[in-house]
GUVOKE-157335 format. One record per residue (C-alpha): x, y, z; chain. Coordinates in Angstrom, 2 decimals. Example, Ala and Ser with C-alpha at 12.3 -4.5 7.8 and 13.67 -1.06 7.14 Angstrom:
2
+---------+---------+---------+--------+
:    east :   north :      up : cadena :
+---------+---------+---------+--------+
:   12.30 :   -4.50 :    7.80 :      A :
:   13.67 :   -1.06 :    7.14 :      A :
+---------+---------+---------+--------+
***
This chain:
76
+---------+---------+---------+--------+
:    east :   north :      up : cadena :
+---------+---------+---------+--------+
:  110.64 :   -5.24 : -254.11 :      A :
:  113.96 :   -7.09 : -254.06 :      A :
:  112.27 :  -10.40 : -253.34 :      A :
:  110.09 :  -10.14 : -256.44 :      A :
:  113.14 :   -9.25 : -258.51 :      A :
:  114.93 :  -12.33 : -257.17 :      A :
:  111.93 :  -14.51 : -258.01 :      A :
:  111.72 :  -13.05 : -261.50 :      A :
:  115.42 :  -13.58 : -262.09 :      A :
:  115.08 :  -17.18 : -260.84 :      A :
:  112.23 :  -17.75 : -263.27 :      A :
:  114.27 :  -16.16 : -266.06 :      A :
:  117.19 :  -18.44 : -265.23 :      A :
:  114.97 :  -21.51 : -265.39 :      A :
:  113.40 :  -20.46 : -268.70 :      A :
:  116.83 :  -19.62 : -270.14 :      A :
:  118.24 :  -22.98 : -269.01 :      A :
:  115.37 :  -24.89 : -270.63 :      A :
:  115.68 :  -22.83 : -273.81 :      A :
:  119.41 :  -23.51 : -273.94 :      A :
:  118.93 :  -27.25 : -273.40 :      A :
:  116.37 :  -27.32 : -276.21 :      A :
:  118.76 :  -25.49 : -278.51 :      A :
:  116.55 :  -22.41 : -278.70 :      A :
:  119.30 :  -19.94 : -277.88 :      A :
:  117.49 :  -17.14 : -279.71 :      A :
:  114.77 :  -17.09 : -277.05 :      A :
:  117.15 :  -16.51 : -274.10 :      A :
:  116.10 :  -13.46 : -272.05 :      A :
:  118.61 :  -10.97 : -270.65 :      A :
:  117.11 :   -7.99 : -268.82 :      A :
:  118.87 :   -4.66 : -268.46 :      A :
:  119.99 :   -3.66 : -264.98 :      A :
:  117.96 :   -1.07 : -263.12 :      A :
:  119.83 :    2.15 : -262.43 :      A :
:  117.65 :    3.22 : -259.50 :      A :
:  119.19 :    3.29 : -256.04 :      A :
:  117.67 :    3.00 : -252.60 :      A :
:  119.51 :    5.17 : -250.09 :      A :
:  119.62 :    4.64 : -246.35 :      A :
:  118.78 :    7.88 : -244.62 :      A :
:  119.16 :    8.46 : -240.89 :      A :
:  119.45 :   11.42 : -238.60 :      A :
:  122.74 :   12.50 : -237.02 :      A :
:  121.82 :   11.04 : -233.62 :      A :
:  121.31 :    7.56 : -235.07 :      A :
:  124.50 :    7.89 : -237.09 :      A :
:  126.48 :    8.85 : -233.99 :      A :
:  125.02 :    5.92 : -232.04 :      A :
:  125.98 :    3.46 : -234.80 :      A :
:  129.52 :    4.88 : -234.87 :      A :
:  129.91 :    4.47 : -231.10 :      A :
:  128.58 :    0.90 : -231.26 :      A :
:  130.74 :   -0.24 : -234.16 :      A :
:  133.94 :    1.56 : -233.20 :      A :
:  133.74 :    1.31 : -229.43 :      A :
:  131.28 :   -1.12 : -227.90 :      A :
:  131.62 :   -4.14 : -230.19 :      A :
:  135.44 :   -4.22 : -230.10 :      A :
:  135.38 :   -3.82 : -226.30 :      A :
:  132.96 :   -6.73 : -225.98 :      A :
:  135.27 :   -8.96 : -228.04 :      A :
:  138.28 :   -7.77 : -226.05 :      A :
:  136.45 :   -8.58 : -222.81 :      A :
:  135.52 :  -12.05 : -224.04 :      A :
:  139.13 :  -12.64 : -225.06 :      A :
:  140.42 :  -11.57 : -221.67 :      A :
:  137.94 :  -13.83 : -219.87 :      A :
:  138.98 :  -16.82 : -222.00 :      A :
:  142.67 :  -16.02 : -221.49 :      A :
:  142.28 :  -15.77 : -217.69 :      A :
:  140.34 :  -19.06 : -217.51 :      A :
:  142.99 :  -20.86 : -219.55 :      A :
:  145.78 :  -19.52 : -217.35 :      A :
:  144.03 :  -20.79 : -214.21 :      A :
:  144.00 :  -24.41 : -215.46 :      A :
+---------+---------+---------+--------+
***
């Protein structure tokens, strides 16, 4: 759905640019924004797993990589 909206807005931009270059500013198209929302729904188990990954695992991985690089540089 989002891809088709992007294609339509790209086509609108092209048509508006050509209309502007031809001096036909009255034919420029401006569509209203859609007020519909798509929500991400997940169960509590998935939510807890994502919290553990983002708050715990990912920072520990970067910390581990940093320590490995630091130790290798000290050994040189």
